[in-house]
TORVEXTI-424383 format. One line per field, with one value per residue (C-alpha): x negated, y, z negated; residue in one letter. Coordinates in nm, 3 decimals, always signed. Example, Ala and Ser with C-alpha at 12.3 -4.5 7.8 and 13.67 -1.06 7.14 Angstrom:
// residues 2
X	[-1.230, -1.367]
Y	[-0.450, -0.106]
Z	[-0.780, -0.714]
res	[a, s]
***
This chain:
// residues 380
X	[-12.860, -12.559, -12.413, -12.080, -12.048, -12.101, -11.850, -11.589, -11.652, -11.650, -11.305, -11.176, -11.319, -11.170, -10.835, -10.826, -10.810, -10.556, -10.776, -10.884, -11.255, -11.419, -11.656, -11.963, -12.331, -12.380, -12.130, -12.296, -12.636, -12.499, -12.357, -12.679, -12.869, -12.618, -12.524, -12.683, -12.567, -12.437, -12.212, -12.083, -12.003, -11.807, -11.599, -11.522, -11.415, -11.195, -11.040, -10.896, -10.534, -10.511, -10.698, -10.641, -10.693, -10.715, -10.994, -10.761, -10.688, -11.057, -11.144, -10.873, -10.971, -11.350, -11.379, -11.652, -11.706, -11.613, -11.983, -12.065, -11.768, -11.866, -12.218, -12.076, -11.799, -12.037, -12.303, -12.043, -11.884, -12.226, -12.244, -11.892, -11.741, -11.510, -11.298, -11.258, -10.971, -10.729, -10.358, -10.077, -10.043, -10.413, -10.523, -10.851, -10.798, -11.072, -10.983, -11.176, -11.246, -11.224, -11.505, -11.387, -11.108, -11.203, -11.453, -11.800, -11.905, -11.798, -11.953, -12.276, -12.335, -12.166, -12.483, -12.778, -12.971, -13.345, -13.416, -13.570, -13.621, -13.358, -13.104, -13.179, -13.151, -12.809, -12.691, -12.787, -12.608, -12.288, -12.302, -12.349, -12.057, -11.827, -11.931, -11.844, -11.504, -11.455, -11.528, -11.280, -11.008, -11.064, -11.054, -10.716, -10.596, -10.232, -10.188, -10.340, -10.125, -9.804, -10.014, -10.169, -9.821, -9.757, -10.052, -9.945, -10.116, -10.486, -10.513, -10.311, -10.407, -10.423, -10.403, -10.605, -10.371, -10.613, -10.746, -11.076, -10.926, -10.801, -10.433, -10.177, -10.104, -9.737, -9.530, -9.242, -8.967, -8.949, -8.596, -8.731, -8.932, -8.694, -8.781, -8.564, -8.380, -8.508, -8.871, -9.107, -9.333, -9.680, -9.889, -9.965, -10.222, -10.564, -10.545, -10.235, -10.416, -10.718, -10.493, -10.315, -10.627, -10.841, -11.105, -11.267, -11.593, -11.803, -12.013, -12.193, -12.016, -12.068, -12.010, -12.282, -12.520, -12.463, -12.535, -12.847, -12.986, -12.918, -13.111, -12.788, -12.750, -12.444, -12.459, -12.291, -12.507, -12.211, -12.274, -12.343, -12.218, -11.847, -11.651, -11.406, -11.239, -10.968, -10.834, -10.923, -11.115, -11.328, -11.398, -11.494, -11.729, -11.906, -11.935, -12.087, -12.329, -12.164, -12.067, -12.086, -11.809, -11.738, -11.507, -11.197, -11.386, -11.676, -11.431, -11.256, -11.590, -11.692, -11.359, -11.375, -11.728, -11.597, -11.326, -11.579, -11.780, -11.470, -11.414, -11.076, -10.938, -10.817, -10.644, -10.626, -10.339, -10.309, -10.229, -10.133, -9.831, -9.814, -9.559, -9.840, -10.107, -10.417, -10.721, -10.969, -11.021, -11.281, -11.402, -11.444, -11.602, -11.538, -11.905, -11.942, -11.601, -11.573, -11.196, -11.224, -11.520, -11.366, -11.056, -11.245, -11.472, -11.178, -11.194, -10.891, -10.589, -10.566, -10.284, -10.239, -9.968, -9.914, -9.660, -9.774, -9.814, -10.017, -9.839, -10.001, -9.855, -9.945, -9.901, -10.182, -10.406, -10.700, -10.830, -11.160, -11.171, -11.265, -10.977, -11.077, -11.428, -11.315, -11.025, -11.145, -10.928, -10.960, -10.587, -10.624, -10.723, -10.687, -10.402, -10.392, -10.308, -10.615, -10.406, -10.460, -10.219, -10.206, -10.110, -9.825, -9.887, -10.250, -10.232, -10.288, -10.186, -10.515, -10.506, -10.870, -10.765, -10.561, -10.836, -11.095, -10.876, -11.019, -10.686, -10.458, -10.270, -10.209, -9.959, -9.836, -9.492, -9.369, -9.227, -9.319, -9.442, -9.690, -9.942, -10.013, -10.258, -10.380, -10.749, -10.835, -10.825, -11.181, -11.132, -10.885]
Y	[+7.918, +7.887, +8.234, +8.082, +7.917, +8.250, +8.424, +8.164, +8.199, +8.580, +8.569, +8.352, +8.589, +8.896, +8.719, +8.649, +9.023, +9.302, +9.518, +9.472, +9.439, +9.380, +9.083, +9.270, +9.181, +9.382, +9.170, +8.854, +8.984, +9.049, +8.697, +8.539, +8.718, +8.624, +8.265, +7.935, +7.743, +7.464, +7.715, +7.851, +7.496, +7.442, +7.759, +7.661, +7.310, +7.400, +7.746, +7.730, +7.730, +7.809, +8.080, +7.914, +7.539, +7.279, +7.023, +6.761, +6.986, +7.064, +6.694, +6.632, +6.925, +6.882, +6.501, +6.559, +6.412, +6.613, +6.642, +6.792, +7.029, +7.151, +7.223, +7.451, +7.620, +7.694, +7.847, +8.052, +8.171, +8.290, +8.500, +8.643, +8.461, +8.230, +8.300, +8.008, +8.011, +7.784, +7.795, +7.808, +7.429, +7.371, +7.307, +7.459, +7.690, +7.787, +8.102, +8.244, +8.612, +8.895, +9.124, +9.416, +9.498, +9.290, +9.051, +9.005, +9.372, +9.437, +9.122, +9.174, +9.498, +9.430, +9.269, +9.478, +9.559, +9.500, +9.747, +9.476, +9.532, +9.268, +9.444, +9.776, +9.616, +9.465, +9.799, +9.974, +9.703, +9.749, +10.124, +10.054, +9.809, +10.070, +10.314, +10.052, +10.003, +10.381, +10.386, +10.103, +10.274, +10.610, +10.452, +10.294, +10.560, +10.597, +10.221, +10.170, +10.419, +10.203, +9.905, +10.108, +10.203, +9.834, +9.813, +9.792, +10.028, +9.946, +10.073, +10.243, +10.556, +10.537, +10.903, +11.080, +11.220, +11.438, +11.784, +11.927, +12.036, +11.682, +11.780, +11.579, +11.704, +11.791, +11.559, +11.715, +11.528, +11.636, +11.584, +11.557, +11.246, +10.977, +10.638, +10.353, +10.169, +9.840, +9.955, +9.776, +10.038, +9.903, +10.042, +10.412, +10.443, +10.286, +10.181, +9.971, +9.783, +9.710, +9.599, +9.326, +9.135, +8.905, +8.856, +9.179, +9.199, +9.487, +9.489, +9.756, +9.998, +9.843, +10.174, +10.357, +10.062, +10.066, +10.440, +10.391, +10.142, +10.388, +10.659, +10.858, +10.838, +10.980, +11.361, +11.381, +11.106, +10.887, +10.570, +10.251, +9.979, +10.069, +9.839, +9.638, +9.306, +9.129, +8.781, +8.520, +8.784, +8.858, +8.489, +8.449, +8.749, +8.635, +8.271, +8.375, +8.627, +8.945, +9.086, +9.039, +8.991, +9.287, +9.371, +9.590, +9.854, +9.863, +9.872, +10.178, +10.348, +10.293, +10.432, +10.742, +10.812, +10.780, +11.037, +11.287, +11.237, +11.325, +10.974, +10.843, +10.521, +10.309, +9.980, +9.688, +9.439, +9.105, +9.187, +9.542, +9.423, +9.662, +9.440, +9.189, +9.235, +9.432, +9.234, +9.521, +9.892, +10.095, +10.438, +10.639, +10.969, +11.167, +11.134, +10.754, +10.582, +10.354, +10.395, +10.776, +10.774, +10.535, +10.755, +11.084, +10.932, +10.830, +10.456, +10.370, +10.544, +10.638, +10.423, +10.471, +10.393, +10.657, +10.777, +11.137, +11.460, +11.763, +12.097, +12.438, +12.709, +13.019, +13.242, +13.058, +12.992, +13.236, +13.099, +12.970, +12.687, +12.413, +12.195, +12.251, +12.128, +11.829, +11.693, +11.359, +11.381, +11.755, +11.802, +12.147, +12.484, +12.844, +13.022, +13.383, +13.494, +13.319, +13.051, +12.675, +12.507, +12.131, +11.935, +11.712, +11.458, +11.406, +11.429, +11.089, +11.208, +11.121, +11.410, +11.507, +11.863, +11.895, +11.734, +11.992, +12.302, +12.552, +12.740, +12.438, +12.558, +12.215, +11.952, +11.626, +11.563, +11.207, +10.988, +10.669, +10.715, +10.587, +10.826, +10.748, +10.971, +10.848, +10.874, +11.199, +11.182, +11.265, +11.247, +11.411]
Z	[-7.206, -6.975, -6.916, -6.818, -7.160, -7.333, -7.103, -7.189, -7.564, -7.536, -7.376, -7.661, -7.923, -7.749, -7.715, -8.091, -8.169, -8.119, -7.897, -7.534, -7.464, -7.126, -7.112, -6.995, -6.971, -7.290, -7.482, -7.351, -7.463, -7.814, -7.831, -7.709, -7.984, -8.256, -8.170, -8.082, -7.775, -8.000, -8.181, -7.850, -7.732, -8.052, -8.002, -7.643, -7.741, -8.036, -7.993, -7.643, -7.763, -8.135, -8.324, -8.664, -8.714, -8.989, -9.007, -8.860, -8.563, -8.516, -8.511, -8.251, -8.025, -8.050, -8.061, -8.321, -8.667, -8.976, -9.062, -8.720, -8.744, -9.091, -8.969, -8.699, -8.898, -9.185, -8.959, -8.769, -9.095, -9.217, -8.901, -8.939, -8.640, -8.839, -9.146, -9.387, -9.636, -9.819, -9.730, -9.987, -9.947, -10.018, -9.659, -9.544, -9.246, -9.001, -8.804, -8.510, -8.575, -8.320, -8.214, -8.431, -8.683, -8.880, -8.731, -8.588, -8.585, -8.944, -9.094, -8.900, -9.092, -9.427, -9.560, -9.673, -9.358, -9.325, -9.041, -8.825, -8.454, -8.378, -8.600, -8.431, -8.088, -8.166, -8.307, -7.982, -7.783, -7.986, -7.919, -7.548, -7.556, -7.712, -7.437, -7.174, -7.337, -7.328, -6.955, -6.895, -7.101, -6.932, -6.584, -6.667, -6.910, -6.799, -6.785, -7.131, -7.326, -7.321, -7.435, -7.717, -7.842, -7.915, -8.157, -8.524, -8.771, -8.780, -9.139, -9.414, -9.603, -9.982, -10.090, -10.357, -10.621, -10.818, -10.744, -10.863, -11.197, -11.263, -11.254, -11.062, -10.712, -10.676, -10.458, -10.266, -10.082, -9.718, -9.583, -9.229, -9.319, -9.436, -9.579, -9.452, -9.733, -9.588, -9.600, -9.834, -9.987, -10.072, -10.356, -10.312, -10.589, -10.562, -10.930, -10.855, -10.579, -10.800, -11.086, -10.888, -10.777, -10.993, -10.722, -10.600, -10.404, -10.276, -9.962, -9.766, -9.533, -9.190, -9.012, -9.209, -9.172, -8.795, -8.788, -9.003, -8.752, -8.469, -8.657, -8.704, -9.083, -9.259, -9.271, -9.612, -9.762, -9.858, -10.057, -9.863, -10.098, -10.126, -9.894, -10.111, -10.031, -10.231, -10.299, -10.038, -9.838, -10.146, -10.199, -9.833, -9.824, -10.142, -10.034, -9.700, -9.852, -9.721, -10.062, -10.439, -10.696, -10.923, -11.212, -11.187, -11.384, -11.136, -10.844, -10.989, -11.056, -10.692, -10.568, -10.789, -10.666, -10.310, -10.382, -10.513, -10.193, -9.989, -9.852, -9.740, -9.891, -9.599, -9.677, -9.436, -9.426, -9.240, -8.875, -8.974, -9.173, -9.471, -9.649, -9.709, -9.976, -9.890, -9.775, -9.814, -9.872, -9.686, -9.798, -9.482, -9.383, -9.065, -8.976, -8.960, -8.963, -8.660, -8.614, -8.630, -8.393, -8.139, -8.131, -8.092, -7.824, -7.606, -7.673, -7.887, -8.037, -8.404, -8.542, -8.915, -9.168, -9.435, -9.687, -9.713, -9.522, -9.632, -9.688, -9.744, -9.966, -9.765, -10.069, -10.246, -9.943, -9.916, -9.585, -9.724, -9.468, -9.717, -9.597, -9.233, -9.312, -9.520, -9.310, -9.168, -8.855, -8.782, -8.842, -9.005, -8.863, -8.971, -8.791, -8.672, -9.025, -9.163, -9.338, -9.327, -9.088, -9.040, -8.731, -8.850, -8.573, -8.676, -9.058, -9.222, -9.570, -9.736, -9.986, -9.924, -9.837, -10.160, -10.367, -10.263, -10.222, -10.476, -10.497, -10.541, -10.232, -10.076, -10.187, -10.033, -9.889, -9.938, -9.662, -9.480, -9.124, -8.867, -8.715, -8.350, -8.166, -7.825, -7.745, -7.566, -7.188, -7.084, -6.709, -6.470]
res	[m, s, e, e, k, f, k, k, a, a, r, l, i, v, k, s, g, m, l, p, f, p, v, t, d, t, l, l, e, i, m, m, l, l, y, e, e, e, e, i, d, f, i, n, k, t, y, r, r, k, v, s, q, t, m, e, q, l, i, k, s, s, k, m, s, e, e, e, i, l, k, n, v, n, s, l, a, k, k, g, a, l, f, i, s, k, s, s, t, g, l, m, i, y, r, l, l, p, l, i, m, v, g, i, f, e, y, t, y, m, k, k, i, q, y, t, e, e, e, k, n, i, a, v, l, f, k, k, l, f, e, e, v, r, d, t, i, q, d, k, y, d, m, m, i, p, m, f, k, q, i, p, p, v, d, r, t, i, p, i, f, k, n, t, e, g, d, e, i, s, i, d, i, n, e, e, i, e, v, s, p, e, s, i, l, p, s, q, k, i, e, e, i, i, d, k, f, d, d, i, a, v, g, h, c, f, c, r, h, h, k, d, l, l, g, e, s, c, k, i, g, a, s, r, e, n, c, l, t, f, g, k, s, a, r, f, t, v, e, q, g, f, a, r, m, i, s, k, e, e, a, l, k, i, l, k, e, a, e, e, q, g, l, v, h, k, a, y, h, p, f, g, n, v, s, k, d, e, t, s, v, c, n, c, c, k, d, c, c, g, t, f, e, l, w, k, n, g, v, l, p, m, v, n, a, t, n, y, l, a, k, t, d, e, d, l, c, v, g, c, g, t, c, v, e, k, c, p, v, d, a, i, e, l, n, d, d, g, k, a, e, r, n, e, n, w, c, i, g, c, g, i, c, a, h, f, c, p, e, g, a, i, s, l, l, e, g, q, r, t, v, f, v, p, p, p, k, l, r, n]
***
């Protein structure tokens, strides 16, 4: 195989995403294991200028027949490198997917894994790649921070509104957090999201599958099959064998089970635009979640859209530390008085702390905001 071909295709794949990735030998090794040379030639011919193309555009850019093109787009879609969907006008669109968020990494592990040596090898290579990205980011840390601040929210928190007794958590209005009159507020209850979609699919959590293959299985034993996709994303994941269609009732059952396991509902929107309908909802734990881990390991910032902020009633708080243990982003600690105190800049308003607080001492303040926390600087 020509290494130069794979380098060229790797650059196109990286360019199609929001996040910078170095084209290293590790990335090339991953691509050589995942893709055939014919598929790489197709990417290089057709996606040099436009990430999304119609069949007519693909024919023009590739100089190939429709039959040859369909052979390539179908095989690449099965591998999670191309997204196939129908536009509002009925045209089929073929979009080159990025490496992560949401792309090749996620679709590689959304299927049920078989624990083959090849799967384990690719999992190790992805881990190595993320470590290489960390080294690149840390070497250029001060230069990267302004670039990171331009990234739209990677995901949006859907809060849990029930505590362990099943009563509604109180919602207070915080005057310091104002919602702009022009803001479009998306659904804040998971039931509302499920209700608006006819097509819902469930696949396996790619983060937990990746950890399983590394021999680092989830410490809390969270469910594997609980990654939901909606609408055209659901149809795509089912057609390509990444997921299965489910009813609204099964979707809600999966989400309620996730809440009891202490998982965070994180919604994804097209290009981070929360005014557009959700494409998927992940159910994330602090142990396995890729976005949490990449942030904590100094790779990428945590950029999250939320409408809530946790608040502790010190009169009710007994300092048991349950919220400290459960918080997925380590935004809570016990202060000198032994009371739970949250870091406003880190809190993603997920409601996990309130859900599990045995004293009902935590409520949620309401207000639209974006949480931006840069990756830790690991080197002086």
